[in-house]
C-alpha positions as CSV (number, residue, x, y, z in Angstrom):
1,M,134.5,209.9,79.6
2,P,133.6,211.2,76.1
3,D,131.5,207.9,75.3
4,L,129.2,208.6,78.3
5,E,128.5,212.2,76.9
6,I,125.2,212.8,75.4
7,N,124.9,214.2,71.7
8,G,124.3,218.0,71.8
9,N,121.2,217.5,69.4
10,T,119.6,215.0,71.7
11,P,116.5,216.3,73.1
12,Q,116.1,217.4,76.8
13,P,113.7,214.9,77.9
14,V,115.8,212.2,76.3
15,R,118.8,213.7,78.2
16,K,117.1,213.4,81.4
17,I,115.9,209.8,81.0
18,A,119.5,208.9,79.9
19,V,121.0,210.5,83.2
20,Q,118.5,208.6,85.1
21,L,118.9,205.2,83.4
22,R,122.9,205.6,83.9
23,R,122.5,206.4,87.7
24,V,120.2,204.0,88.5
25,G,121.7,201.3,86.6
26,W,125.1,201.8,88.0
27,I,123.7,202.1,91.6
28,G,121.6,198.8,91.1
29,F,124.2,197.0,89.3
30,W,127.0,197.4,91.9
31,L,124.6,197.0,95.1
32,Q,123.2,194.0,93.4
33,L,126.6,192.4,92.4
34,V,128.0,193.1,95.9
35,L,125.1,191.5,97.7
36,A,125.1,188.5,95.0
37,V,128.8,187.7,95.6
38,V,128.4,187.9,99.4
39,S,125.3,185.7,99.3
40,T,127.0,183.4,96.9
41,L,130.1,183.0,98.9
42,I,127.9,182.3,102.1
43,F,126.0,179.6,100.4
44,L,129.0,178.1,99.0
45,F,130.2,177.9,102.8
46,A,126.9,176.3,103.9
47,I,126.2,173.9,101.1
48,P,129.1,171.4,102.2
49,S,127.1,170.9,105.3
50,I,124.4,169.1,103.3
51,G,126.6,165.9,103.0
52,T,127.0,165.5,106.8
53,G,123.5,164.2,107.3
54,T,122.4,167.0,109.8
55,N,119.1,168.8,109.2
56,N,120.2,172.3,108.5
57,P,117.7,174.8,107.2
58,G,119.9,175.3,104.1
59,T,118.8,171.7,103.1
60,G,116.0,170.6,100.8
61,G,113.2,172.9,99.5
62,S,114.9,175.9,101.4
63,L,118.0,175.5,99.5
64,V,116.2,175.2,96.3
65,F,114.4,178.5,96.7
66,A,117.0,180.3,98.2
67,V,119.5,179.3,95.2
68,G,116.7,179.9,92.7
69,G,116.4,183.7,94.2
70,L,120.3,184.0,94.1
71,L,120.4,182.9,90.4
72,M,117.6,185.3,89.7
73,L,119.6,188.0,91.5
74,Y,122.1,187.5,88.8
75,V,119.8,188.1,85.9
76,S,118.5,191.0,87.8
77,T,122.1,192.2,88.0
78,Y,122.4,192.0,84.3
79,W,119.2,194.0,83.8
80,S,120.5,196.7,85.9
81,F,123.6,196.9,83.6
82,R,121.3,196.9,80.4
83,Y,119.9,200.3,81.7
84,V,123.4,201.8,81.7
85,T,123.7,200.3,77.8
86,I,120.4,201.8,76.9
87,A,121.6,205.3,78.5
88,K,124.5,205.0,76.3
89,K,122.4,204.3,73.2
90,L,120.1,207.2,73.9
91,K,122.9,209.6,73.0
92,N,123.0,208.4,69.3
93,P,120.0,209.1,67.3
94,D,120.7,206.1,64.9
95,L,120.9,203.8,67.8
96,R,118.3,205.3,70.2
97,P,115.7,202.8,71.4
98,K,112.0,203.5,71.1
99,K,110.4,204.5,74.5
100,A,108.2,201.4,74.4
101,D,111.5,199.4,74.0
102,T,113.1,201.0,77.0
103,I,109.9,200.6,78.9
104,K,109.8,196.9,78.1
105,T,113.3,196.4,79.2
106,I,112.7,198.1,82.6
107,Q,109.6,195.9,83.0
108,W,111.5,192.8,82.3
109,G,114.1,194.0,85.0
110,L,111.5,194.5,87.3
111,M,109.8,191.0,86.6
112,S,113.3,189.4,87.2
113,S,113.7,191.3,90.6
114,T,110.0,190.4,91.7
115,L,110.5,186.6,90.6
116,G,113.7,186.5,92.4
117,M,112.4,188.2,95.6
118,G,109.4,185.7,95.5
119,L,111.7,182.9,95.4
120,S,113.9,184.3,98.2
121,V,111.0,184.9,100.5
122,M,109.8,181.6,100.0
123,G,113.1,180.2,101.0
124,A,113.3,182.5,104.0
125,E,109.8,181.1,105.0
126,S,111.0,177.6,104.9
127,I,114.4,178.4,106.6
128,A,112.4,180.3,109.4
129,G,110.0,177.5,109.9
130,T,112.9,175.1,110.4
131,L,114.8,177.3,112.8
132,L,111.3,177.6,114.5
133,G,111.2,173.8,114.9
134,K,114.7,173.8,116.0
135,S,114.2,176.3,118.8
136,L,111.0,174.7,120.0
137,S,112.7,171.2,120.3
138,V,114.2,170.2,123.8
139,A,117.7,169.6,123.2
140,Q,119.3,167.2,125.6
141,P,122.5,168.0,127.7
142,F,124.4,165.3,125.5
143,A,123.3,166.8,122.1
144,M,126.8,168.3,121.3
145,Y,128.1,164.7,121.3
146,N,125.4,163.1,119.6
147,P,125.1,164.1,115.7
148,E,121.4,163.1,115.4
149,A,120.6,165.5,118.4
150,L,123.1,168.3,117.2
151,S,120.8,168.7,114.3
152,K,118.1,169.9,116.8
153,I,120.1,172.8,117.9
154,I,120.4,176.3,116.0
155,Q,123.9,176.3,114.7
156,P,126.1,179.2,113.2
157,L,125.7,177.6,109.8
158,D,122.1,178.1,110.1
159,I,122.4,181.8,110.8
160,F,124.6,182.1,107.9
161,T,122.0,180.7,105.5
162,V,119.3,183.4,107.0
163,L,121.8,186.1,106.3
164,A,122.6,185.0,102.6
165,N,118.9,184.9,101.9
166,T,118.3,188.2,103.6
167,H,121.3,189.6,101.3
168,T,119.5,188.2,98.3
169,I,116.1,189.7,99.2
170,T,117.6,193.1,99.9
171,A,119.3,193.1,96.6
172,H,116.3,192.3,94.8
173,F,114.5,195.0,96.7
174,V,117.2,197.5,95.2
175,G,116.4,196.4,91.8
176,T,112.7,196.3,92.3
177,V,113.0,200.1,93.6
178,G,115.3,201.1,90.7
179,S,113.0,199.5,87.9
180,L,109.9,201.2,89.6
181,W,111.6,204.6,89.6
182,L,112.8,204.4,86.0
183,L,109.2,203.5,85.0
184,Y,107.8,206.3,86.9
185,K,110.3,208.8,85.4
186,I,109.9,207.6,81.7
187,T,106.1,207.1,82.0
188,K,105.4,210.6,83.7
189,P,104.0,213.2,81.2
């Protein structure tokens, strides 16, 4: 692709940074996007259970934190794509951003991943606490016929919620590692 080629008069350090930005940006973008879509589909599958009146870990504060982490994942995915656009601008001396601006962009990506990971971890803690409470409660043999008692049993939907939140945390981890790698590469002497 000719638009991805770096101009011949671009300094060697800028070329190296552009390659790193493009590589890390695309890897982070696609990994985060796939995990975000999978997590979104799982959450969309789990959310209708809220109206059933059962006490699932996906309800209440757990859901707020988990969905907040998921929304921040989409922001973090956008920042990964920004790394690719910065790499394209580095080839053109007229559009080339300053080093400080590039570092600031990477820091914003790092902050969005860290905030999203924090929200997701708080959601995971809440979900795990609810599942622990369910596992410690003694279920009656007739629980499968009683909706109130059924809410005290760990259900497959509970595990789906944990899985979706784990995907979100993993995607934020990918974004964090990518941003830290880029900061290291750009700021090293």
